[in-house]
C-alpha positions in Angstrom: 47.1 110.3 37.4 48.5 110.6 33.7 52.1 110.8 32.8 52.2 114.4 32.1 50.8 115.0 35.7 53.5 112.6 37.1 56.3 115.2 34.8 54.9 118.3 36.4 55.0 116.4 40.1 58.6 115.7 39.3 59.7 119.3 37.9 58.0 120.8 40.6 59.9 118.5 43.1 63.5 119.6 40.8 62.9 122.9 41.5 62.3 122.7 45.2 65.2 120.7 45.3 67.3 123.0 43.6 66.4 126.0 45.6 67.1 123.7 48.8 70.3 121.8 47.9 68.4 118.5 48.7 69.5 117.1 45.0 70.6 113.8 46.3 67.3 113.3 48.0 65.3 114.5 44.8 67.1 111.6 42.8 65.9 108.9 45.3 62.4 110.2 45.5 62.5 110.2 41.7 63.8 106.6 41.8 61.3 105.5 44.2 58.1 107.5 42.0 59.3 105.6 39.1 59.5 102.2 41.0 55.9 103.0 42.3 54.6 103.8 38.8 55.8 100.6 37.4 54.3 98.4 40.2 51.0 100.4 39.7 51.1 99.9 36.1 52.0 96.1 36.6 49.1 95.6 39.3 46.5 97.4 36.6 47.7 95.0 33.8 46.9 92.1 35.9 43.9 92.9 37.2 42.6 93.7 33.6 44.0 90.6 32.7 41.9 88.7 35.3 38.9 90.4 34.4 39.0 89.5 31.1 
């Protein structure tokens, strides 16, 4: 997935969280999502480095 898809996903979750009143949950899920994206990017770089 591209970064703009992550942004779109976060915006949709933000709107839903605003209307349901779950702002704290949205913030925590956002932090988890950012951490998982960073882990995924790091693993991709490691695999690419090993292939070269």
